[in-house]
DRENKOLTOR-265094 format. One record per atom (N, C-alpha, C): residue number from 1; residue in three letters; x, y, z. Coordinates in steps of 0.02 Angstrom, whole numbers. Atoms other than C-alpha are relative to their C-alpha. Layout:
BEGIN
[pt NUM ALA [X Y Z]]
...
This chain:
BEGIN
[pt 1 MET [64 -20 -1]]
[pt 1 MET [-266 719 687]]
[pt 1 MET [-75 -24 39]]
[pt 2 ASP [41 31 -42]]
[pt 2 ASP [-441 682 754]]
[pt 2 ASP [-51 -27 -57]]
[pt 3 ASN [85 29 52]]
[pt 3 ASN [-581 569 665]]
[pt 3 ASN [-54 1 17]]
[pt 4 TYR [99 -16 -13]]
[pt 4 TYR [-714 612 774]]
[pt 4 TYR [-5 64 1]]
[pt 5 PHE [44 -79 -6]]
[pt 5 PHE [-828 749 759]]
[pt 5 PHE [-66 -16 54]]
[pt 6 TYR [85 2 -36]]
[pt 6 TYR [-991 775 853]]
[pt 6 TYR [-18 65 6]]
[pt 7 LEU [54 -57 28]]
[pt 7 LEU [-1134 868 783]]
[pt 7 LEU [-70 -14 47]]
[pt 8 PHE [71 -1 -58]]
[pt 8 PHE [-1297 931 894]]
[pt 8 PHE [-50 -10 -53]]
[pt 9 ASN [57 -6 69]]
[pt 9 ASN [-1447 893 827]]
[pt 9 ASN [-66 39 45]]
[pt 10 TYR [70 -54 -28]]
[pt 10 TYR [-1609 1013 857]]
[pt 10 TYR [-27 -50 96]]
[pt 11 ASN [25 14 -93]]
[pt 11 ASN [-1630 929 1054]]
[pt 11 ASN [60 1 30]]
[pt 12 ASN [-47 -7 -48]]
[pt 12 ASN [-1443 964 1094]]
[pt 12 ASN [22 -67 11]]
[pt 13 ASN [-19 52 -30]]
[pt 13 ASN [-1411 779 1095]]
[pt 13 ASN [79 -13 -53]]
[pt 14 ILE [-92 24 40]]
[pt 14 ILE [-1212 748 1047]]
[pt 14 ILE [6 -68 -47]]
[pt 15 LYS [12 49 39]]
[pt 15 LYS [-1187 616 890]]
[pt 15 LYS [47 1 -26]]
[pt 16 THR [-95 4 26]]
[pt 16 THR [-1021 562 853]]
[pt 16 THR [-1 -33 -56]]
[pt 17 LEU [-3 23 76]]
[pt 17 LEU [-983 525 683]]
[pt 17 LEU [80 -19 8]]
[pt 18 ASN [-40 52 47]]
[pt 18 ASN [-833 426 620]]
[pt 18 ASN [38 43 -52]]
[pt 19 LYS [-5 10 67]]
[pt 19 LYS [-732 486 480]]
[pt 19 LYS [30 -46 -37]]
[pt 20 VAL [-17 68 4]]
[pt 20 VAL [-708 332 386]]
[pt 20 VAL [10 34 -111]]
[pt 21 GLY [19 -39 59]]
[pt 21 GLY [-634 392 194]]
[pt 21 GLY [-24 62 -1]]
[pt 22 ASN [-5 -40 34]]
[pt 22 ASN [-702 543 134]]
[pt 22 ASN [-109 7 43]]
[pt 23 LYS [52 12 -30]]
[pt 23 LYS [-866 496 220]]
[pt 23 LYS [-31 2 66]]
[pt 24 MET [4 -9 -70]]
[pt 24 MET [-945 524 393]]
[pt 24 MET [-43 -78 21]]
[pt 25 VAL [56 64 13]]
[pt 25 VAL [-1014 358 475]]
[pt 25 VAL [-16 -4 80]]
[pt 26 SER [29 -8 -75]]
[pt 26 SER [-1112 364 649]]
[pt 26 SER [5 -61 21]]
[pt 27 GLU [10 56 -60]]
[pt 27 GLU [-1082 229 776]]
[pt 27 GLU [-52 -75 -48]]
[pt 28 ALA [60 61 -13]]
[pt 28 ALA [-1256 137 743]]
[pt 28 ALA [31 -26 -89]]
[pt 29 LYS [-11 28 68]]
[pt 29 LYS [-1226 132 551]]
[pt 29 LYS [66 -25 -1]]
[pt 30 LYS [-59 66 -1]]
[pt 30 LYS [-1031 36 573]]
[pt 30 LYS [-31 -69 31]]
[pt 31 ARG [3 63 -17]]
[pt 31 ARG [-1125 -67 678]]
[pt 31 ARG [-48 -50 -36]]
[pt 32 ALA [39 44 47]]
[pt 32 ALA [-1253 -105 558]]
[pt 32 ALA [43 -20 -84]]
[pt 33 ASN [-68 29 41]]
[pt 33 ASN [-1109 -118 429]]
[pt 33 ASN [11 -47 2]]
[pt 34 LYS [-22 69 -31]]
[pt 34 LYS [-1034 -250 534]]
[pt 34 LYS [-31 -45 -2]]
[pt 35 LYS [75 49 13]]
[pt 35 LYS [-1207 -337 552]]
[pt 35 LYS [9 -23 -63]]
[pt 36 TRP [5 18 42]]
[pt 36 TRP [-1223 -341 365]]
[pt 36 TRP [53 -72 -31]]
[pt 37 ASN [-42 32 5]]
[pt 37 ASN [-1045 -403 348]]
[pt 37 ASN [1 -67 3]]
[pt 38 ASP [-23 38 1]]
[pt 38 ASP [-1036 -509 459]]
[pt 38 ASP [-68 -45 -37]]
[pt 39 LYS [51 29 44]]
[pt 39 LYS [-1201 -609 377]]
[pt 39 LYS [1 3 -54]]
[pt 40 ASN [-3 29 82]]
[pt 40 ASN [-1164 -606 187]]
[pt 40 ASN [78 19 -10]]
[pt 41 ARG [-60 32 11]]
[pt 41 ARG [-978 -661 211]]
[pt 41 ARG [34 9 -86]]
[pt 42 ALA [3 53 46]]
[pt 42 ALA [-1006 -769 60]]
[pt 42 ALA [11 63 -51]]
[pt 43 ARG [35 -9 26]]
[pt 43 ARG [-1092 -644 -51]]
[pt 43 ARG [44 85 -3]]
[pt 44 MET [-57 -43 -19]]
[pt 44 MET [-942 -493 8]]
[pt 44 MET [72 -37 -46]]
[pt 45 THR [-47 26 21]]
[pt 45 THR [-799 -596 -44]]
[pt 45 THR [-45 -22 -83]]
[pt 46 TYR [13 16 66]]
[pt 46 TYR [-912 -632 -226]]
[pt 46 TYR [31 56 -30]]
[pt 47 ILE [-20 -65 13]]
[pt 47 ILE [-898 -438 -260]]
[pt 47 ILE [64 20 -11]]
[pt 48 ARG [-71 -4 3]]
[pt 48 ARG [-752 -430 -210]]
[pt 48 ARG [58 -13 -27]]
[pt 49 ARG [-54 62 24]]
[pt 49 ARG [-661 -569 -322]]
[pt 49 ARG [-21 57 -109]]
[pt 50 ARG [53 -48 78]]
[pt 50 ARG [-789 -481 -465]]
[pt 50 ARG [34 53 -7]]
[pt 51 SER [-3 -49 3]]
[pt 51 SER [-719 -312 -456]]
[pt 51 SER [57 -14 -21]]
[pt 52 ASP [-62 18 23]]
[pt 52 ASP [-536 -383 -460]]
[pt 52 ASP [38 -7 -47]]
[pt 53 SER [20 42 39]]
[pt 53 SER [-556 -471 -596]]
[pt 53 SER [-30 51 -57]]
[pt 54 LYS [24 -68 70]]
[pt 54 LYS [-630 -300 -685]]
[pt 54 LYS [49 50 -15]]
[pt 55 ASN [-91 -43 10]]
[pt 55 ASN [-501 -187 -643]]
[pt 55 ASN [68 -40 -19]]
[pt 56 PHE [-51 32 26]]
[pt 56 PHE [-374 -308 -681]]
[pt 56 PHE [-28 -15 -68]]
[pt 57 ILE [10 14 84]]
[pt 57 ILE [-431 -338 -863]]
[pt 57 ILE [1 85 -33]]
[pt 58 LEU [12 -110 -12]]
[pt 58 LEU [-488 -122 -849]]
[pt 58 LEU [58 29 -36]]
[pt 59 LYS [-37 -24 -19]]
[pt 59 LYS [-330 -64 -797]]
[pt 59 LYS [101 -37 -10]]
[pt 60 PHE [-77 26 -23]]
[pt 60 PHE [-163 -188 -789]]
[pt 60 PHE [7 -67 -27]]
[pt 61 ALA [14 91 61]]
[pt 61 ALA [-228 -363 -926]]
[pt 61 ALA [57 52 -90]]
[pt 62 THR [-56 -7 70]]
[pt 62 THR [-72 -358 -1063]]
[pt 62 THR [-42 -19 -54]]
[pt 63 GLU [57 26 5]]
[pt 63 GLU [-142 -428 -1208]]
[pt 63 GLU [-13 -75 -43]]
[pt 64 GLU [26 84 -16]]
[pt 64 GLU [-89 -603 -1179]]
[pt 64 GLU [-44 -23 36]]
[pt 65 ASP [26 15 -54]]
[pt 65 ASP [-157 -577 -1025]]
[pt 65 ASP [-84 -12 8]]
[pt 66 LEU [81 5 23]]
[pt 66 LEU [-333 -566 -1136]]
[pt 66 LEU [-17 -47 -13]]
[pt 67 GLU [1 17 75]]
[pt 67 GLU [-296 -661 -1254]]
[pt 67 GLU [-26 -111 57]]
[pt 68 LYS [28 29 -1]]
[pt 68 LYS [-302 -798 -1103]]
[pt 68 LYS [-65 -11 40]]
[pt 69 THR [55 -33 -24]]
[pt 69 THR [-435 -705 -1021]]
[pt 69 THR [-80 -47 -9]]
[pt 70 LEU [36 51 39]]
[pt 70 LEU [-542 -770 -1137]]
[pt 70 LEU [-3 -62 -11]]
[pt 71 GLU [-3 86 16]]
[pt 71 GLU [-491 -942 -1152]]
[pt 71 GLU [-14 -32 69]]
[pt 72 TYR [16 14 -44]]
[pt 72 TYR [-554 -958 -960]]
[pt 72 TYR [-65 23 1]]
[pt 73 VAL [67 -60 -10]]
[pt 73 VAL [-710 -855 -993]]
[pt 73 VAL [-36 -89 -60]]
[pt 74 ASN [34 62 24]]
[pt 74 ASN [-741 -1002 -1120]]
[pt 74 ASN [-9 -79 29]]
[pt 75 GLN [7 33 -50]]
[pt 75 GLN [-705 -1125 -1013]]
[pt 75 GLN [-57 -27 50]]
[pt 76 ARG [37 30 -48]]
[pt 76 ARG [-795 -1102 -889]]
[pt 76 ARG [-87 7 -32]]
[pt 77 LYS [88 2 27]]
[pt 77 LYS [-972 -1062 -1012]]
[pt 77 LYS [-9 -63 7]]
[pt 78 LYS [-7 83 10]]
[pt 78 LYS [-920 -1238 -1063]]
[pt 78 LYS [-57 -28 69]]
[pt 79 TYR [22 42 -42]]
[pt 79 TYR [-941 -1294 -912]]
[pt 79 TYR [-69 2 47]]
[pt 80 LEU [65 19 -40]]
[pt 80 LEU [-1094 -1203 -840]]
[pt 80 LEU [-59 -34 -44]]
[pt 81 LYS [42 25 22]]
[pt 81 LYS [-1186 -1263 -982]]
[pt 81 LYS [-18 -79 12]]
[pt 82 ASN [1 80 -26]]
[pt 82 ASN [-1144 -1462 -938]]
[pt 82 ASN [-50 23 59]]
[pt 83 CYS [35 48 -61]]
[pt 83 CYS [-1215 -1434 -765]]
[pt 83 CYS [-54 20 12]]
């Protein structure tokens, strides 16, 4: 299946869009996203890890996992208070 779509704007210029997931993304947007991602690699890692933690807790954690997680949270809070 072709992942490229061609749209014509009012000036009859061709605009190429790529389908990413269910969204249409232009080449310019892809370049802008890549530029932001390259510039903000640490922020992306932080967001991804935070999301992974949340999803694990909400979807997969057992009672034992939750108890351990609370221990880790309390340890981290103590560490941050002392910094």
